[in-house]
C-alpha positions in Angstrom: 28.4 -15.6 -23.8 26.1 -18.1 -22.6 24.3 -21.5 -24.4 25.2 -24.9 -24.7 24.4 -26.2 -27.9 28.1 -26.8 -29.4 29.6 -23.5 -31.5 32.2 -22.1 -33.3 34.2 -18.8 -33.0 36.0 -16.5 -34.9 37.8 -13.2 -34.7 38.8 -11.1 -37.6 41.4 -8.3 -36.5 42.4 -5.5 -38.4 43.9 -2.0 -38.1 40.9 -0.3 -37.0 38.7 -2.6 -35.6 37.8 -6.3 -34.5 35.2 -8.5 -34.6 34.0 -11.7 -33.0 31.2 -13.6 -34.1 30.4 -16.9 -32.2 28.0 -19.3 -35.0 26.3 -22.9 -34.4 26.2 -26.3 -35.8 23.3 -24.7 -38.7 25.4 -21.7 -39.4 23.2 -18.7 -37.5 24.9 -16.4 -35.7 24.5 -16.4 -31.9 25.8 -13.4 -31.1 28.8 -10.6 -32.3 31.5 -8.4 -30.5 33.5 -5.8 -31.8 35.8 -3.8 -30.7 39.1 -1.1 -31.4 42.0 -2.2 -33.9 44.2 -5.1 -32.7 47.3 -4.9 -35.0 50.8 -5.1 -32.6 52.6 -3.2 -34.8 50.7 0.3 -34.0 48.1 -0.4 -31.5 49.3 -0.7 -27.9 46.5 -2.2 -26.6 45.9 -5.1 -29.3 45.8 -7.8 -26.2 43.4 -5.9 -24.1 41.0 -5.5 -26.9 41.5 -9.1 -27.3 40.9 -10.1 -24.0 37.7 -7.7 -23.8 36.7 -9.7 -26.9 36.9 -13.3 -25.4 35.7 -12.5 -22.0 33.4 -15.0 -20.5 34.1 -17.5 -23.8 31.8 -20.5 -23.1 33.2 -23.8 -22.6 31.1 -25.9 -25.4 33.2 -24.3 -28.1 34.1 -27.1 -30.8 36.5 -24.9 -32.6 37.9 -21.3 -33.1 39.7 -19.2 -35.7 41.6 -16.3 -35.4 42.6 -13.8 -38.1 44.7 -12.0 -36.7 46.6 -8.5 -38.0 50.5 -8.9 -38.7 50.3 -12.6 -37.4 53.7 -14.4 -39.5 55.1 -11.5 -39.7 57.5 -10.9 -37.2 58.6 -14.2 -35.2 58.8 -12.3 -31.5 55.5 -10.6 -32.4 53.9 -13.4 -33.6 54.6 -15.2 -30.5 53.2 -12.8 -28.3 50.2 -13.1 -30.9 50.1 -17.1 -29.7 50.8 -16.8 -26.6 47.9 -14.2 -25.8 45.5 -16.2 -27.7 46.1 -19.3 -25.8 46.4 -17.4 -22.4 43.1 -15.6 -23.0 40.8 -18.1 -24.9 42.2 -21.4 -22.4 40.7 -23.8 -24.9 43.5 -26.9 -25.9 45.3 -26.0 -28.9 43.9 -28.7 -31.3 40.7 -26.7 -30.9 42.2 -23.6 -32.3 43.9 -22.1 -35.2 45.9 -18.7 -35.6 46.8 -17.3 -39.0 47.3 -13.4 -40.5 44.0 -12.1 -41.3 44.7 -12.1 -44.8 45.1 -15.5 -45.5 41.7 -15.9 -43.6 40.0 -13.2 -45.7 41.2 -15.0 -48.5 40.3 -18.0 -47.1 36.5 -16.1 -47.3 36.5 -14.4 -50.3 36.9 -18.1 -52.2 35.2 -20.2 -50.0 38.2 -22.2 -49.5 38.5 -22.9 -53.5 42.0 -20.8 -55.4 42.1 -17.8 -55.9 44.1 -14.4 -55.2 42.7 -11.4 -53.0 43.7 -8.1 -52.8 43.2 -6.1 -49.7 42.7 -2.4 -49.4 42.6 -1.1 -46.2 44.4 0.9 -43.9 47.3 -1.4 -45.6 47.4 -3.3 -48.2 48.4 -7.2 -49.3 47.9 -9.7 -51.9 47.0 -13.2 -50.0 47.0 -16.3 -53.2 45.7 -20.1 -52.7 46.2 -22.6 -55.0 44.3 -25.5 -55.8 47.2 -27.8 -53.9 46.6 -25.6 -51.2 49.8 -23.3 -51.4 49.5 -20.1 -49.6 51.3 -17.0 -51.2 51.9 -13.5 -49.5 52.6 -10.2 -51.3 53.1 -7.4 -49.8 51.7 -6.2 -46.6 55.5 -4.6 -45.5 53.5 -1.8 -43.5 53.6 2.1 -43.6 57.4 2.4 -43.5 58.1 -0.1 -46.6 55.3 -0.7 -48.4 51.2 -0.3 -48.6 51.3 0.5 -51.2 48.0 1.2 -52.7 46.2 1.4 -49.4 44.3 3.5 -47.4 47.2 5.0 -45.9 49.6 5.3 -48.7 46.4 7.2 -51.0 46.0 9.8 -47.9 49.7 10.4 -47.7 50.0 11.0 -51.7 47.2 13.2 -51.5 49.2 15.2 -48.3 52.0 15.2 -49.9 50.4 16.8 -53.4 48.0 19.3 -51.1 51.7 20.5 -49.7 53.1 20.5 -53.3 49.9 22.8 -54.7 49.9 24.9 -51.7 53.4 26.5 -52.1 53.8 26.6 -55.3 56.0 22.9 -56.0 53.0 21.9 -58.2 51.0 24.8 -59.9 48.9 22.5 -61.4 47.4 20.9 -59.1 45.7 23.8 -57.8 42.3 22.6 -58.3 43.1 20.1 -55.7 43.6 22.8 -52.9 39.9 23.6 -52.3 38.0 19.9 -52.3 40.8 17.9 -50.5 40.5 21.0 -47.8 37.0 20.8 -47.5 37.2 16.7 -47.3 39.6 17.6 -44.2 36.9 20.3 -42.8 40.3 22.8 -43.4 39.8 26.5 -44.9 40.1 26.4 -48.7 42.1 29.9 -49.0 45.6 28.5 -49.4 46.8 31.6 -47.4 44.6 30.2 -44.4 45.1 26.3 -45.5 48.9 25.7 -44.6 49.0 26.7 -41.0 45.6 24.6 -40.3 47.2 21.6 -41.9 50.1 22.1 -39.5 47.6 22.6 -37.1 46.1 19.0 -37.7 49.2 17.6 -38.0 50.2 18.5 -34.3 47.1 17.1 -33.0 47.4 14.0 -34.5 47.0 10.9 -31.8 47.4 7.9 -34.1 49.1 9.3 -37.3 48.3 6.3 -39.5 44.7 6.0 -38.7 44.4 9.7 -39.2 46.3 9.3 -42.8 44.5 6.3 -43.9 40.6 8.0 -43.3 41.2 10.6 -45.4 41.5 7.9 -48.8 37.9 8.2 -47.9 37.6 12.1 -49.2 40.2 11.7 -52.2 37.8 8.6 -53.2 34.3 10.9 -53.8 36.7 13.9 -55.0 37.8 10.9 -58.1 34.1 9.8 -58.6 33.5 14.1 -59.3 36.3 13.9 -61.3 38.7 15.4 -59.7 41.6 15.3 -62.0 44.6 15.3 -59.2 42.2 12.9 -57.3 41.8 10.6 -60.0 45.7 10.4 -61.3 46.3 9.3 -56.8 43.6 6.8 -57.3 45.0 5.2 -60.8 48.8 4.8 -59.3 46.7 2.8 -56.4 45.1 0.4 -58.8 48.6 0.0 -60.4 50.4 -1.0 -57.3 47.3 -2.9 -56.3 46.9 -4.5 -59.6 51.1 -5.3 -59.6 50.6 -7.5 -56.2 48.0 -9.5 -58.1 50.2 -10.4 -61.1 52.8 -11.4 -58.4 51.5 -13.4 -56.6 49.5 -15.4 -60.1 53.3 -15.6 -61.4 54.8 -16.9 -58.2 51.7 -19.7 -58.1 52.2 -20.4 -61.5 48.9 -19.8 -62.1 48.0 -16.9 -64.3 44.5 -18.3 -64.8 44.4 -17.8 -60.6 40.4 -15.7 -60.2 40.6 -12.6 -58.0 39.0 -10.6 -55.8 39.4 -8.1 -53.1 38.8 -6.6 -49.7 38.9 -3.7 -47.2 37.3 -0.3 -47.2 39.3 1.4 -50.1 37.6 -0.9 -52.6 33.9 0.4 -52.1 34.7 3.0 -54.3 33.5 2.7 -58.0 36.6 4.3 -59.4 39.1 2.0 -58.0 37.5 -1.5 -58.8 36.9 0.4 -62.0 40.7 0.8 -62.6 41.6 -2.6 -61.0 39.1 -4.5 -63.4 40.9 -2.6 -66.6 44.3 -4.0 -65.3 43.4 -7.4 -64.0 40.0 -8.2 -65.6 36.1 -8.9 -63.6 37.2 -9.7 -59.9 34.8 -12.4 -58.7 32.4 -10.8 -56.0 33.7 -12.3 -52.4 31.7 -15.4 -51.3 32.0 -14.4 -47.7 33.3 -11.3 -46.0 36.9 -11.5 -44.4 35.1 -13.1 -40.8 33.4 -15.5 -42.8 36.5 -17.5 -43.7 37.4 -17.4 -40.0 34.2 -19.2 -39.5 34.6 -21.9 -42.1 37.8 -22.7 -41.1 36.6 -22.6 -37.4 34.1 -25.3 -38.8 36.4 -27.6 -40.3 38.5 -27.4 -37.2 35.6 -28.3 -35.0 35.0 -31.2 -37.7 31.7 -29.9 -38.9 30.3 -30.4 -42.8 30.8 -26.8 -45.1 28.8 -27.8 -47.5 27.6 -25.7 -50.5 24.1 -25.3 -48.4 25.5 -24.2 -45.1 27.9 -21.6 -46.3 25.1 -20.1 -48.3 23.1 -19.8 -45.1 26.1 -18.7 -43.1 26.4 -15.8 -46.2 23.1 -14.9 -46.2 23.5 -14.3 -42.1 26.6 -12.5 -42.4 25.0 -10.4 -45.1 22.1 -9.1 -42.6 24.6 -8.1 -40.6 26.0 -5.4 -42.7 29.3 -6.5 -41.8 
């Protein structure tokens, strides 16, 4: 990274990708870097990913903010993340801030205003903030304990239903076999699909990502009217809506607006199901990385008024994040 004008940087770390942006005082994006996932709970190379993205950081960084997957969820892992950022970045601690990636996403979705953000990506979690600045987290327990309504959860539910349909435990699910197998590039014949499914499973190098990727096919099947896929997404919506309800209740703010983030919400069926349960969502004001940019700008003492935020939103939209 080059340049002499003051700048800020923000990093958004997720389970499948990591994004770093450098922004100038006028909310223009100076540079962007992308890397693979950097969640320390399931990505052994998470530190290397951060180091590669943060290589050659300019000395004139006025402020930085990091939204890290898994941050604050384990004392040991959080300490490692803090140490890694400090060692790699090489800036005084008063010039940067490190928070959970969903907290940063919540800041971005509401541009720092109160609200409840529900995430459904590889994992799931809700983050809420009220007008006093109180924060509350709901969910985010990972694939072993939770992640209900996430892409991983949807993929796992689909695989479970597929196996039950294949061996006859759920005869009503037979219409699910062919479209699900097509979405996985497996033979659609029940006689051949079982063996192919086990071969697919045996060849996985990263189970969580591979299972989460299946959610895309399930969402498309729901849009095409497949009854079994619709039922899976309806259950996912109920799980996610319960996150929102609990977050509102926990802050004693039942009127808090809600918004959403994560690839699963690209599907209209899931968004419509959530709207029926939680009311009309507020469109995200900024994408997740935008929350980091706002926090970095404030860390640097920069003004982030409405025109500045509007310009940033336009610049991020042009990037097609």
